[in-house]
C-alpha positions as CSV (number, residue, x, y, z in Angstrom):
1,X,-30.6,20.6,97.9
2,X,-29.6,21.3,101.7
3,X,-29.4,17.9,102.2
4,X,-27.4,17.0,99.5
5,X,-25.2,20.2,100.3
6,X,-24.7,19.3,103.6
7,X,-23.6,15.8,103.1
8,X,-20.9,16.7,100.7
9,X,-19.5,19.2,102.6
10,X,-19.2,16.3,105.5
11,X,-17.5,13.9,103.1
12,X,-15.6,16.4,101.5
13,X,-14.0,18.2,104.4
14,X,-11.1,18.5,105.2
15,X,-10.1,18.8,101.3
16,X,-12.4,21.1,100.7
17,X,-14.9,23.7,102.6
18,X,-18.3,24.0,101.5
19,X,-19.7,27.3,102.2
20,X,-23.6,28.4,102.1
21,X,-24.5,31.8,101.0
22,X,-28.4,33.2,101.7
23,X,-29.0,35.6,98.4
24,X,-31.6,37.0,99.9
25,X,-29.5,37.9,103.2
26,X,-26.7,39.0,101.1
27,X,-27.4,40.3,98.2
28,X,-24.1,42.3,97.6
29,X,-22.1,39.1,98.2
30,X,-24.6,37.3,95.1
31,X,-24.1,40.0,93.0
32,X,-20.4,40.5,93.2
33,X,-19.8,36.6,92.5
34,X,-22.8,36.9,89.5
35,X,-25.2,34.7,90.4
36,X,-27.9,34.7,88.6
37,X,-29.9,31.8,89.4
38,X,-30.6,29.9,92.5
39,X,-28.9,27.5,93.4
40,X,-25.6,28.2,92.1
41,X,-22.3,26.1,93.3
42,X,-19.0,28.1,92.5
43,X,-16.0,26.5,93.1
44,X,-13.2,28.5,94.1
45,X,-9.5,27.6,94.1
46,X,-6.6,30.1,95.7
47,X,-9.4,33.0,95.5
48,X,-10.0,32.5,92.2
49,X,-13.3,30.8,90.1
50,X,-12.5,27.5,88.4
51,X,-15.9,26.3,88.1
52,X,-19.8,27.1,88.5
53,X,-22.9,24.9,87.9
54,X,-26.1,26.3,88.3
55,X,-29.1,23.6,89.4
56,X,-30.0,21.4,92.1
57,X,-27.8,18.3,92.4
58,X,-27.2,15.1,94.4
59,X,-24.6,14.7,97.3
60,X,-22.3,12.2,94.6
61,X,-23.0,15.3,92.1
62,X,-22.0,17.4,94.0
63,X,-19.0,15.5,94.8
64,X,-18.2,14.4,91.6
65,X,-18.5,17.9,90.1
66,X,-16.3,19.1,92.5
67,X,-13.6,16.7,91.6
68,X,-13.7,16.8,87.9
69,X,-13.2,20.9,88.2
70,X,-10.4,20.6,90.7
71,X,-8.4,17.4,88.2
72,X,-9.3,20.0,85.2
73,X,-8.0,22.8,87.0
């Protein structure tokens, strides 16, 4: 999923910033976010979670998921 994530990040800038967290290198952060499966996408807006999605997605799916979540929130 890494290439799709990178492509989505590039297409969404500057409207949104996508960040990648390595759960193996930052287990405390993963636990604090309640990540139970990888890959996991968590959409934060103004510091609060507005959507969560588990499983691999394509570039277009990531962008559509984010747009839908922001429109609903």
